[in-house]
N, CA, C and O of each residue as an XYZ file, in Angstrom:
444
protein
N       0.852     -1.198      0.000
C       0.000      0.000      0.000
C       0.885      1.243      0.000
O       1.740      1.416      0.868
N       0.664      2.090     -0.976
C       1.443      3.326     -1.070
C       0.940      4.322     -0.029
O      -0.264      4.522      0.127
N       1.871      4.936      0.671
C       1.474      5.932      1.664
C       1.731      7.345      1.151
O       1.608      8.320      1.893
N       2.086      7.441     -0.121
C       2.369      8.729     -0.727
C       1.056      9.457     -1.016
O       0.376      9.157     -1.998
N       0.703     10.420     -0.150
C      -0.554     11.159     -0.311
C      -0.331     12.323     -1.271
O       0.593     13.119     -1.100
N      -1.195     12.409     -2.288
C      -1.105     13.470     -3.288
C      -2.446     14.188     -3.375
O      -3.465     13.687     -2.900
N      -2.432     15.371     -3.990
C      -3.666     16.131     -4.240
C      -4.114     15.891     -5.671
O      -3.310     15.916     -6.603
N      -5.414     15.657     -5.830
C      -5.954     15.389     -7.159
C      -7.242     16.158     -7.389
O      -7.927     16.570     -6.453
N      -7.548     16.336     -8.672
C      -8.821     16.911     -9.068
C      -9.386     16.001    -10.150
O      -8.701     15.660    -11.115
N     -10.629     15.619     -9.976
C     -11.295     14.741    -10.927
C     -12.499     15.473    -11.507
O     -13.418     15.848    -10.780
N     -12.484     15.672    -12.818
C     -13.648     16.248    -13.487
C     -14.309     15.123    -14.273
O     -13.655     14.413    -15.038
N     -15.607     14.973    -14.073
C     -16.351     13.926    -14.762
C     -17.501     14.574    -15.524
O     -18.191     15.454    -15.009
N     -17.693     14.120    -16.765
C     -18.856     14.554    -17.548
C     -19.769     13.340    -17.686
O     -19.429     12.350    -18.332
N     -20.927     13.449    -17.063
C     -21.924     12.378    -17.142
C     -22.886     12.665    -18.285
O     -23.031     13.812    -18.705
N     -23.533     11.640    -18.782
C     -24.525     11.793    -19.835
C     -25.661     12.713    -19.353
O     -26.070     12.628    -18.196
N     -26.171     13.592    -20.231
C     -27.189     14.563    -19.801
C     -28.567     13.947    -19.540
O     -29.467     14.634    -19.057
N     -28.737     12.665    -19.852
C     -30.069     12.062    -19.671
C     -30.305     11.581    -18.239
O     -31.375     11.055    -17.935
N     -29.318     11.754    -17.356
C     -29.497     11.351    -15.958
C     -30.490     12.276    -15.262
O     -30.506     13.482    -15.506
N     -31.313     11.701    -14.398
C     -32.185     12.529    -13.563
C     -31.330     13.153    -12.462
O     -30.177     12.769    -12.269
N     -31.897     14.104    -11.752
C     -31.177     14.765    -10.647
C     -30.711     13.740     -9.616
O     -29.586     13.814     -9.122
N     -31.593     12.772     -9.292
C     -31.252     11.735     -8.299
C     -30.113     10.848     -8.811
O     -29.191     10.514     -8.067
N     -30.191     10.470    -10.095
C     -29.147      9.618    -10.671
C     -27.807     10.344    -10.727
O     -26.755      9.742    -10.509
N     -27.854     11.645    -11.021
C     -26.638     12.463    -11.072
C     -25.981     12.500     -9.688
O     -24.769     12.329     -9.556
N     -26.813     12.729     -8.656
C     -26.290     12.749     -7.279
C     -25.738     11.387     -6.883
O     -24.688     11.299     -6.247
N     -26.448     10.319     -7.261
C     -26.005      8.955     -6.936
C     -24.681      8.632     -7.635
O     -23.807      7.988     -7.054
N     -24.541      9.083     -8.877
C     -23.309      8.836     -9.634
C     -22.129      9.567     -8.987
O     -21.033      9.017     -8.880
N     -22.365     10.820     -8.554
C     -21.310     11.573     -7.860
C     -20.920     10.856     -6.577
O     -19.737     10.703     -6.272
N     -21.934     10.416     -5.825
C     -21.707      9.741     -4.547
C     -20.897      8.466     -4.753
O     -20.035      8.132     -3.940
N     -21.180      7.757     -5.845
C     -20.475      6.511     -6.142
C     -18.967      6.761     -6.199
O     -18.190      6.010     -5.609
N     -18.552      7.816     -6.909
C     -17.122      8.063     -7.076
C     -16.483      8.677     -5.839
O     -15.322      8.393     -5.543
N     -17.214      9.509     -5.114
C     -16.646     10.035     -3.863
C     -16.501      8.898     -2.847
O     -15.560      8.896     -2.054
N     -17.423      7.935     -2.867
C     -17.338      6.791     -1.960
C     -16.127      5.921     -2.269
O     -15.443      5.455     -1.357
N     -15.861      5.700     -3.563
C     -14.691      4.904     -3.952
C     -13.427      5.563     -3.405
O     -12.536      4.886     -2.892
N     -13.357      6.886     -3.519
C     -12.188      7.628     -3.039
C     -12.043      7.470     -1.526
O     -10.968      7.117     -1.039
N     -13.126      7.732     -0.776
C     -13.032      7.701      0.686
C     -12.840      6.280      1.229
O     -12.142      6.087      2.224
N     -13.458      5.284      0.576
C     -13.318      3.900      1.046
C     -11.906      3.362      0.855
O     -11.516      2.397      1.512
N     -11.134      3.981     -0.044
C      -9.782      3.523     -0.314
C      -8.720      4.441      0.303
O      -7.578      4.473     -0.157
N      -9.102      5.179      1.338
C      -8.124      5.981      2.077
C      -7.976      7.407      1.595
O      -7.093      8.127      2.061
N      -8.828      7.830      0.666
C      -8.769      9.210      0.192
C      -9.606     10.114      1.078
O     -10.434      9.648      1.860
N      -9.381     11.399      0.945
C     -10.134     12.374      1.728
C     -10.624     13.479      0.806
O      -9.830     14.091      0.092
N     -11.935     13.741      0.818
C     -12.492     14.777     -0.042
C     -12.114     16.155      0.480
O     -12.216     16.425      1.677
N     -11.680     17.016     -0.420
C     -11.360     18.389     -0.074
C     -12.541     19.281     -0.444
O     -12.963     20.136      0.335
N     -13.066     19.063     -1.655
C     -14.176     19.904     -2.132
C     -14.899     19.192     -3.264
O     -14.285     18.515     -4.088
N     -16.213     19.359     -3.286
C     -17.035     18.825     -4.362
C     -17.778     19.977     -5.005
O     -18.354     20.811     -4.306
N     -17.774     20.034     -6.330
C     -18.437     21.134     -7.014
C     -19.229     20.597     -8.201
O     -18.682     20.481     -9.298
N     -20.520     20.263     -8.003
C     -21.331     19.829     -9.140
C     -21.734     21.039     -9.982
O     -22.487     21.897     -9.521
N     -21.236     21.105    -11.208
C     -21.547     22.229    -12.086
C     -22.918     22.083    -12.721
O     -23.537     23.075    -13.107
N     -23.396     20.849    -12.830
C     -24.688     20.631    -13.476
C     -24.558     20.588    -14.989
O     -23.495     20.280    -15.526
N     -25.637     20.897    -15.659
C     -25.709     20.778    -17.116
C     -24.963     21.914    -17.804
O     -25.238     23.088    -17.556
N     -24.019     21.559    -18.666
C     -23.241     22.547    -19.428
C     -23.156     22.106    -20.888
O     -23.279     20.923    -21.202
N     -22.947     23.064    -21.757
C     -22.730     22.741    -23.171
C     -21.330     22.171    -23.345
O     -20.394     22.559    -22.646
N     -21.205     21.254    -24.279
C     -19.909     20.676    -24.596
C     -19.269     21.467    -25.740
O     -19.973     22.045    -26.568
N     -17.955     21.491    -25.783
C     -17.243     22.187    -26.855
C     -17.458     21.481    -28.190
O     -17.459     22.120    -29.242
N     -17.637     20.173    -28.146
C     -17.912     19.380    -29.344
C     -18.797     18.206    -28.923
O     -18.756     17.782    -27.768
N     -19.599     17.679    -29.858
C     -20.502     16.571    -29.488
C     -19.736     15.320    -29.063
O     -18.730     14.957    -29.674
N     -20.221     14.672    -28.017
C     -19.698     13.386    -27.559
C     -20.875     12.425    -27.603
O     -21.923     12.696    -27.016
N     -20.709     11.314    -28.290
C     -21.791     10.332    -28.422
C     -23.089     11.007    -28.899
O     -24.177     10.694    -28.417
N     -22.951     11.933    -29.851
C     -24.071     12.686    -30.441
C     -24.804     13.570    -29.437
O     -25.927     13.999    -29.703
N     -24.187     13.850    -28.286
C     -24.799     14.726    -27.281
C     -24.032     16.048    -27.267
O     -22.811     16.074    -27.421
N     -24.768     17.142    -27.079
C     -24.126     18.462    -27.085
C     -24.036     19.060    -25.683
O     -23.452     20.128    -25.497
N     -24.618     18.366    -24.691
C     -24.531     18.824    -23.300
C     -24.099     17.662    -22.420
O     -24.176     16.500    -22.819
N     -23.645     17.994    -21.220
C     -23.262     16.967    -20.260
C     -23.410     17.494    -18.856
O     -23.421     18.705    -18.636
N     -23.523     16.582    -17.898
C     -23.599     16.948    -16.480
C     -22.189     16.887    -15.905
O     -21.586     15.818    -15.814
N     -21.679     18.045    -15.521
C     -20.305     18.138    -15.022
C     -20.270     18.084    -13.498
O     -21.168     18.580    -12.818
N     -19.215     17.471    -12.984
C     -18.914     17.562    -11.558
C     -17.402     17.576    -11.393
O     -16.679     16.922    -12.144
N     -16.932     18.329    -10.402
C     -15.499     18.409    -10.118
C     -15.299     18.002     -8.666
O     -15.941     18.549     -7.769
N     -14.409     17.045     -8.434
C     -14.112     16.560     -7.086
C     -12.629     16.780     -6.825
O     -11.776     16.290     -7.565
N     -12.335     17.522     -5.766
C     -10.946     17.729     -5.358
C     -10.710     16.865     -4.133
O     -11.516     16.868     -3.203
N      -9.598     16.119     -4.128
C      -9.352     15.207     -3.012
C      -7.866     14.928     -2.821
O      -7.047     15.169     -3.707
N      -7.546     14.418     -1.648
C      -6.203     13.920     -1.377
C      -6.325     12.421     -1.188
O      -7.292     11.937     -0.601
N      -5.332     11.682     -1.690
C      -5.410     10.233     -1.611
C      -4.040      9.619     -1.872
O      -3.172     10.241     -2.486
N      -3.859      8.385     -1.394
C      -2.659      7.645     -1.786
C      -2.689      7.416     -3.302
O      -3.763      7.330     -3.896
N      -1.525      7.320     -3.916
C      -1.452      7.225     -5.375
C      -2.171      6.004     -5.947
O      -2.610      6.045     -7.096
N      -2.305      4.925     -5.183
C      -2.924      3.710     -5.727
C      -4.449      3.796     -5.823
O      -5.077      2.922     -6.420
N      -5.048      4.833     -5.245
C      -6.512      4.984     -5.290
C      -6.983      5.289     -6.714
O      -8.052      4.838     -7.126
N      -6.189      6.052     -7.459
C      -6.623      6.507     -8.779
C      -6.899      5.370     -9.755
O      -7.817      5.466    -10.570
N      -6.123      4.301     -9.684
C      -6.377      3.188    -10.604
C      -7.741      2.571    -10.313
O      -8.444      2.162    -11.238
N      -8.120      2.500     -9.050
C      -9.434      1.960     -8.676
C     -10.550      2.882     -9.175
O     -11.575      2.413     -9.670
N     -10.345      4.188     -9.041
C     -11.334      5.160     -9.496
C     -11.467      5.088    -11.021
O     -12.576      5.096    -11.554
N     -10.329      5.019    -11.714
C     -10.360      4.986    -13.186
C     -11.057      3.742    -13.714
O     -11.788      3.818    -14.701
N     -10.845      2.605    -13.077
C     -11.521      1.372    -13.500
C     -13.028      1.563    -13.436
O     -13.743      1.202    -14.371
N     -13.514      2.133    -12.330
C     -14.959      2.352    -12.181
C     -15.485      3.399    -13.171
O     -16.595      3.268    -13.686
N     -14.679      4.444    -13.434
C     -15.079      5.470    -14.401
C     -15.224      4.857    -15.794
O     -16.169      5.164    -16.521
N     -14.278      3.989    -16.156
C     -14.330      3.353    -17.476
C     -15.476      2.355    -17.591
O     -16.002      2.140    -18.683
N     -15.864      1.747    -16.482
C     -16.951      0.759    -16.484
C     -18.331      1.403    -16.495
O     -19.296      0.805    -16.968
N     -18.424      2.618    -15.974
C     -19.721      3.277    -15.796
C     -20.222      3.848    -17.123
O     -19.576      4.709    -17.719
N     -21.371      3.365    -17.577
C     -21.898      3.810    -18.869
C     -22.422      5.238    -18.845
O     -22.583      5.846    -19.903
N     -22.693      5.792    -17.661
C     -23.196      7.166    -17.595
C     -22.063      8.197    -17.706
O     -22.330      9.392    -17.839
N     -20.796      7.743    -17.653
C     -19.646      8.643    -17.762
C     -19.271      8.789    -19.238
O     -18.933      7.811    -19.905
N     -19.337     10.033    -19.738
C     -18.947     10.273    -21.135
C     -17.449     10.553    -21.235
O     -16.781     10.033    -22.130
N     -16.918     11.366    -20.329
C     -15.500     11.705    -20.302
C     -15.102     11.988    -18.852
O     -15.936     12.342    -18.019
N     -13.804     11.821    -18.573
C     -13.285     12.242    -17.273
C     -11.850     12.695    -17.429
O     -11.150     12.283    -18.355
N     -11.422     13.544    -16.518
C     -10.055     14.035    -16.508
C      -9.573     14.009    -15.067
O     -10.138     14.675    -14.200
N      -8.534     13.240    -14.822
C      -7.951     13.127    -13.487
C      -6.614     13.844    -13.504
O      -5.716     13.479    -14.262
N      -6.484     14.858    -12.675
C      -5.300     15.698    -12.672
C      -4.636     15.681    -11.303
O      -5.308     15.814    -10.280
N      -3.311     15.517    -11.283
C      -2.562     15.649    -10.037
C      -2.279     17.135     -9.848
O      -1.767     17.797    -10.750
N      -2.616     17.654     -8.668
C      -2.437     19.077     -8.394
C      -1.119     19.323     -7.678
O      -0.778     18.613     -6.732
N      -0.376     20.334     -8.130
C       0.812     20.736     -7.374
C       0.381     21.719     -6.281
O      -0.788     22.095     -6.203
N       1.326     22.126     -5.447
C       0.957     22.976     -4.302
C       0.355     24.310     -4.741
O      -0.461     24.885     -4.021
N       0.750     24.810     -5.917
C       0.216     26.083     -6.406
C      -1.249     25.942     -6.811
O      -2.063     26.828     -6.547
N      -1.574     24.827     -7.452
C      -2.968     24.573     -7.845
C      -3.844     24.385     -6.612
O      -4.983     24.850     -6.583
N      -3.319     23.710     -5.597
C      -4.065     23.500     -4.345
C      -4.357     24.851     -3.692
O      -5.480     25.104     -3.256
N      -3.331     25.729     -3.627
C      -3.515     27.062     -3.040
C      -4.504     27.888     -3.858
O      -5.342     28.592     -3.296
N      -4.406     27.802     -5.182
C      -5.318     28.543     -6.060
C      -6.761     28.103     -5.826
O      -7.650     28.942     -5.678
N      -6.999     26.789     -5.791
C      -8.358     26.278     -5.571
C      -8.899     26.720     -4.206
O     -10.077     27.058     -4.084
N      -8.039     26.716     -3.184
C      -8.467     27.132     -1.846
C      -8.844     28.621     -1.859
O      -9.854     29.014     -1.275
N      -8.028     29.440     -2.525
C      -8.333     30.877     -2.620
C      -9.642     31.108     -3.368
O     -10.452     31.947     -2.973
N      -9.843     30.360     -4.451
C     -11.038     30.498     -5.264
C     -12.294     30.153     -4.453
O     -13.320     30.822     -4.565
N     -12.193     29.089     -3.630
C     -13.328     28.670     -2.798
C     -13.647     29.685     -1.711
O     -14.814     29.891     -1.378
N     -12.625     30.317     -1.159
C     -12.806     31.184      0.004
C     -13.007     32.646     -0.350
O     -12.841     33.519      0.502
N     -13.365     32.927     -1.608
C     -13.604     34.315     -2.027
C     -14.718     34.934     -1.212
O     -15.062     36.097     -1.420
């Protein structure tokens, strides 16, 4: 088990056909995977329905959510497996945050 704790940001675009309850359940699913595997949520920001820059699977909108968290490095492979398996996920971007990005996000939240 890796004890190297890093900061991450996960942006997920879910299919726009999800109901509000399904969208919340889908977000909860991924935050649960993170916390059950030793991660700690820093901030959750569901953006909701947004237009896409280009169509994905013939859809022009998607339900966005951004999750900022700290976790051991081995958690991400577990999260990615579930993201790839989940049919409601159209795209995702998992980013490792450096200390400057962490400070920027904290400043942005505390405006």
